[in-house]
C-alpha positions in Angstrom: -65.2 100.0 -205.8 -62.3 98.3 -204.1 -59.1 99.7 -202.5 -56.2 97.4 -201.7 -53.5 98.8 -199.3 -50.3 97.0 -200.1 -47.8 97.4 -197.3 -44.6 95.9 -195.9 -45.7 96.4 -192.3 -48.2 94.3 -190.3 -51.6 95.9 -189.7 -52.1 97.7 -186.4 -55.3 99.4 -185.3 -54.1 102.9 -185.8 -53.9 102.3 -189.5 -57.6 102.5 -189.7 -57.4 106.2 -189.3 -54.0 106.4 -191.0 -55.5 105.2 -194.3 -59.1 106.5 -193.6 -60.4 102.9 -193.9 -63.6 103.4 -192.0 -64.4 106.6 -194.0 -63.9 104.8 -197.3 -66.1 101.9 -196.1 -68.8 104.3 -195.0 -68.8 105.7 -198.5 -69.3 102.3 -200.1 -65.7 101.3 -200.8 -64.5 97.8 -200.1 -61.1 98.1 -198.4 -58.5 95.3 -197.8 -55.1 95.5 -196.2 -52.5 93.2 -197.7 -49.3 92.8 -195.6 -46.3 91.4 -197.6 -43.6 91.9 -195.0 -42.8 88.2 -194.8 -42.7 87.8 -198.6 -40.0 90.5 -199.2 -36.3 90.0 -198.5 -35.8 93.5 -197.2 -38.5 93.2 -194.5 -38.9 89.5 -193.8 -36.3 89.4 -191.0 -37.7 92.4 -189.2 -39.4 91.9 -185.9 -42.7 93.6 -185.0 -44.2 93.3 -181.5 -47.7 92.6 -182.7 -50.0 92.4 -185.7 -53.7 92.8 -185.8 -56.1 90.5 -187.7 -59.5 90.9 -189.4 -61.7 89.7 -192.2 -60.2 92.4 -194.5 -56.6 91.9 -193.5 -54.4 89.4 -195.5 -50.9 88.3 -194.7 -48.6 87.0 -197.5 -45.3 85.1 -197.1 -45.0 84.1 -200.7 -44.7 86.5 -203.7 -46.4 84.1 -206.2 -49.5 83.9 -204.0 -49.5 87.7 -203.9 -49.2 87.9 -207.7 -52.1 85.5 -208.1 -54.3 87.7 -205.8 -53.3 90.9 -207.8 -54.2 89.2 -211.1 -57.6 88.3 -209.7 -58.4 92.0 -209.0 -60.8 94.0 -211.1 -59.1 96.6 -213.3 -61.1 99.2 -211.4 -59.3 98.4 -208.2 -57.3 101.1 -206.5 -53.9 100.1 -205.1 -52.5 102.2 -202.2 -48.8 101.4 -202.2 -46.6 101.3 -199.1 -43.7 99.1 -200.4 -40.3 100.0 -201.8 -39.7 99.8 -205.5 -36.5 97.6 -205.9 -35.3 94.3 -207.3 -37.2 92.6 -204.5 -40.6 94.0 -205.5 -40.2 94.5 -209.3 -42.4 91.5 -210.1 -45.2 93.0 -208.0 -44.9 96.4 -209.8 -44.9 94.7 -213.2 -48.1 92.8 -212.4 -49.8 96.0 -211.2 -48.7 97.7 -214.4 -49.9 94.8 -216.6 -53.3 94.9 -214.9 -53.5 98.7 -215.5 -54.4 99.3 -211.9 -54.5 102.9 -210.6 -51.9 103.4 -207.9 -51.6 106.0 -205.1 -49.4 106.5 -202.1 -49.8 108.3 -198.8 -46.3 109.3 -197.7 -46.5 111.1 -194.4 -42.7 110.9 -194.0 -41.3 112.1 -197.3 -41.4 115.7 -196.3 -39.0 115.3 -193.5 -37.1 118.3 -192.1 -33.9 116.6 -193.1 -33.5 114.2 -196.0 -30.2 112.5 -195.9 -29.2 111.2 -199.3 -26.9 108.3 -200.1 -24.3 110.8 -201.3 -24.3 112.7 -198.0 -23.9 109.3 -196.2 -20.7 108.8 -198.3 -19.6 112.3 -197.3 -20.1 111.5 -193.6 -18.3 108.2 -193.9 -15.3 110.0 -195.6 -15.1 112.4 -192.7 -15.2 109.6 -190.2 -12.7 107.5 -192.3 -15.2 104.7 -192.2 -13.9 102.9 -195.3 -16.2 99.9 -195.1 -19.2 102.2 -195.0 -17.8 104.2 -197.9 -17.4 101.0 -200.1 -20.9 99.8 -199.0 -22.4 103.2 -199.8 -20.9 103.3 -203.3 -22.1 99.8 -204.0 -25.6 100.7 -202.9 -25.5 103.8 -205.1 -24.3 101.8 -208.1 -27.0 99.2 -207.6 -29.7 101.8 -207.2 -28.7 103.6 -210.4 -28.6 100.3 -212.3 -32.1 99.4 -211.0 -33.5 102.9 -211.8 -32.2 102.6 -215.3 -33.8 99.1 -215.7 -37.1 100.3 -214.2 -37.1 103.3 -216.6 -36.5 101.1 -219.6 -39.4 98.8 -218.9 -41.6 101.7 -217.8 -42.0 100.7 -214.1 -42.5 103.4 -211.5 -43.9 104.0 -208.1 -47.5 105.3 -207.5 -48.7 107.8 -210.1 -50.0 110.1 -207.4 -48.4 110.7 -204.0 -50.0 112.6 -201.1 -47.3 114.5 -199.1 -47.8 116.8 -196.1 -47.1 120.6 -196.2 -46.3 123.2 -198.7 -42.7 122.0 -199.0 -43.9 118.6 -200.0 -45.2 119.8 -203.3 -41.6 119.9 -204.6 -40.7 116.4 -203.6 -42.5 114.3 -206.1 -39.5 113.0 -208.0 -41.5 112.3 -211.1 -44.8 111.6 -209.3 -47.8 113.9 -209.3 -47.9 115.4 -205.8 -51.0 116.4 -203.9 -50.6 118.3 -200.6 -52.3 117.0 -197.5 -51.9 117.6 -193.8 -49.7 115.4 -191.7 -51.5 112.6 -189.9 -50.3 114.2 -186.7 -52.4 117.3 -187.3 -55.7 115.3 -187.4 -54.6 113.2 -184.5 -53.7 116.3 -182.5 -57.2 117.8 -182.9 -58.9 114.5 -181.9 -56.8 114.1 -178.8 -57.7 117.4 -177.0 -60.5 115.8 -175.0 -58.2 112.9 -173.9 -55.3 115.1 -172.8 -53.1 113.7 -170.1 -53.8 115.5 -166.7 -51.4 114.4 -164.0 -51.2 116.1 -160.6 -47.6 117.2 -161.0 -46.1 119.3 -163.8 -44.3 117.2 -166.3 -42.2 117.2 -169.5 -42.5 114.6 -172.3 -39.6 112.7 -173.9 -40.4 111.6 -177.5 -38.6 108.3 -177.7 -37.0 107.3 -181.0 -36.3 103.6 -180.1 -32.6 104.0 -181.0 -31.8 100.6 -179.4 -34.1 98.5 -181.6 -36.1 100.3 -184.3 -36.8 97.9 -187.2 -35.6 100.5 -189.7 -32.1 100.3 -188.1 -31.9 96.7 -189.2 -33.5 97.4 -192.5 -30.7 99.9 -193.2 -28.0 97.4 -192.1 -27.0 99.6 -189.2 -26.1 98.9 -185.6 -28.5 100.1 -182.8 -27.1 102.2 -180.0 -25.4 100.5 -177.0 -28.5 100.1 -174.7 -26.6 100.0 -171.4 -24.6 103.2 -172.1 -27.5 105.0 -173.7 -30.1 104.5 -171.0 -27.6 105.3 -168.2 -26.9 108.6 -169.8 -30.5 109.5 -170.6 -31.7 108.6 -167.1 -29.0 110.7 -165.5 -29.9 113.7 -167.7 -33.6 113.2 -166.9 -33.0 113.2 -163.2 -31.1 116.5 -163.5 -33.9 118.1 -165.5 -36.5 116.8 -163.0 -34.7 118.1 -160.0 -33.9 121.5 -161.4 -37.3 122.2 -163.0 -39.4 120.4 -160.4 -41.2 118.3 -163.0 -41.6 114.6 -163.8 -40.5 113.3 -167.2 -43.0 111.0 -168.9 -41.8 108.8 -171.7 -43.8 108.8 -174.9 -42.5 105.4 -176.1 -42.1 104.7 -179.8 -45.0 102.6 -181.0 -42.6 99.8 -182.1 -40.7 99.7 -178.8 -41.0 97.1 -176.1 -39.6 98.6 -172.9 -39.6 97.1 -169.4 -37.3 98.8 -166.9 -35.1 100.9 -169.2 -36.4 104.3 -168.0 -36.4 103.4 -164.3 -39.7 104.1 -162.5 -40.9 106.8 -164.9 -44.2 106.5 -166.6 -43.9 105.0 -170.0 -46.8 105.2 -172.4 -47.2 104.0 -175.9 -49.6 105.3 -178.5 -50.5 108.3 -176.3 -48.0 110.9 -177.6 -50.5 113.5 -178.7 -52.5 113.2 -175.5 -49.3 113.8 -173.5 -48.3 116.9 -175.3 -51.3 119.1 -174.6 -50.6 119.9 -170.9 -46.9 119.3 -170.7 -44.3 121.9 -169.7 -42.0 121.1 -172.5 -40.7 118.4 -174.9 -37.4 116.5 -175.0 -36.4 114.5 -178.1 -33.6 113.4 -180.4 -35.4 113.5 -183.7 -39.0 112.4 -184.1 -41.9 113.0 -186.4 -43.8 113.5 -183.2 -42.1 116.8 -182.8 -45.0 117.9 -185.0 -47.3 117.7 -181.9 -44.9 119.9 -179.9 -45.0 122.5 -182.7 -48.8 122.4 -183.0 -49.1 122.9 -179.3 -46.5 125.6 -179.2 -44.4 123.8 -176.6 -40.8 124.4 -175.8 -38.5 121.8 -177.4 -35.0 120.7 -176.4 -33.1 118.2 -178.5 -30.7 115.9 -176.7 -27.7 114.0 -177.9 -24.5 112.4 -176.4 -20.9 112.1 -177.4 -21.8 108.8 -178.9 -23.7 110.5 -181.7 -20.7 112.5 -182.9 -17.6 110.7 -181.7 -15.4 109.4 -184.5 -14.5 106.4 -182.4 -18.0 105.4 -181.1 -20.6 106.8 -183.4 -22.1 104.7 -186.2 -23.2 106.1 -189.5 -26.8 105.8 -188.3 -26.2 107.9 -185.2 -24.5 110.6 -187.4 -27.6 110.7 -189.5 -29.7 111.1 -186.4 -27.4 113.9 -185.3 -27.9 115.6 -188.6 -31.6 115.4 -188.2 -31.3 116.9 -184.7 -29.3 119.8 -186.2 -32.0 120.2 -188.9 -34.8 120.5 -186.4 -32.7 123.0 -184.3 -32.3 125.3 -187.3 -35.9 125.1 -188.3 -37.4 125.6 -184.9 -34.6 127.8 -183.3 -34.8 125.5 -180.3 -32.2 124.3 -177.8 -29.8 121.5 -178.5 -27.9 119.9 -175.6 -25.1 117.4 -175.4 -26.0 115.7 -172.1 -22.4 114.5 -171.7 -21.4 118.1 -171.1 -22.5 120.4 -168.2 -25.9 122.0 -169.0 -28.8 123.7 -167.2 -32.4 123.0 -168.2 -33.3 126.5 -167.0 -31.5 127.8 -170.1 -33.6 125.9 -172.6 -34.9 128.3 -175.3 -38.5 129.5 -175.3 -40.8 129.0 -178.3 -39.9 131.0 -181.4 -43.4 131.5 -182.7 -42.3 132.7 -186.2 -40.2 129.5 -186.7 -43.0 127.4 -185.4 -45.6 129.0 -187.7 -43.3 128.5 -190.7 -42.7 124.9 -189.8 -46.5 124.2 -189.6 -47.0 125.6 -193.1 -44.0 123.9 -194.7 -44.2 120.5 -193.0 -47.5 119.8 -191.4 -50.6 121.5 -193.0 -52.0 121.0 -196.5 -51.1 123.8 -198.8 -53.8 126.1 -200.1 -56.9 124.2 -198.8 -59.0 123.8 -195.7 -60.4 120.4 -196.9 -59.9 117.3 -194.8 -57.3 114.7 -195.8 -60.0 112.2 -196.5 -61.8 114.6 -198.9 -58.6 115.4 -200.7 -57.6 111.7 -201.1 -61.1 110.5 -202.0 -61.4 113.4 -204.5 -58.2 112.3 -206.3 -59.3 108.6 -206.4 -62.8 109.5 -207.7 -61.2 111.7 -210.4 -58.9 108.9 -211.5 -61.9 106.7 -212.1 -63.4 109.2 -214.4 -60.3 109.7 -216.4 
């Protein structure tokens, strides 16, 4: 049995556990990772700091070469999809359909605390009198509706089964069959206990969102935040928090970031977020999926923003969306939210609301109605599809 993971992102080592590659290989599956980032218009211009290689990892920069490889697959091959369905990829989806290949999707991000629709983006642009964004948004909506109608006529759709975390995820299929799983962070959190960060001095963790260069910002045709202004404000706020609470602030850098001096002399660690959370005094963030770790560990959370996130003169549509996400997390967790451009005291940060945290874990993080591992759930669905 063969599984092909078709993705628009380069392979990185953590994806072995993300897609349970070693578990599938242990159980006799042949697994290949096909990266098509450079073959797709919407992702070809994006920059990633690194990519891993291996005998089962293929990189494509040409759609036709990819189509040839798909056509060479056995009809029993399972395709795990991590690409968007749009005009850019329609030829790929047509080929998969013509081959009658079974398709699945693991979507750890669809059940997000705040899903901002294109319509709400228009609403935000209207409020900001950002007429260029309004026109652009309406054009995007029209193009998407036209594409959806075309895809429906020819019978093309995304993966037939999608795995989404949490109880709330069961309602987010949008025409796909949904199977509830636990968020990747839950498994990672359990595994990281023995590797927990243990510094000599009390510390808090800042969950970095890479607002000054995340590839998704470019993918959405948005501008990143002004780096010079942003880091000056963040470091000033960090210094106040450190002085008043007698802690250090450790930066849990976004895995796609590439920092040097931006956070001064503070410790900046990448790919160690879960390990940092276990023994910290509290967590600072804008919005981040890694807030899952803070909730699982029952850590105090404070969400930070600046005037630039909400100012009608300075804010971009992207930052307004980030601010909406911050507000969404605040409501769900009943945690503190602070504008660091205004006077504040870290001694007034809210303590953990255990009821809100418990509800968040059930709705957004843990699989609904089962104690089975993600791998057992996913493999069970794949095995069932082969018998159908």
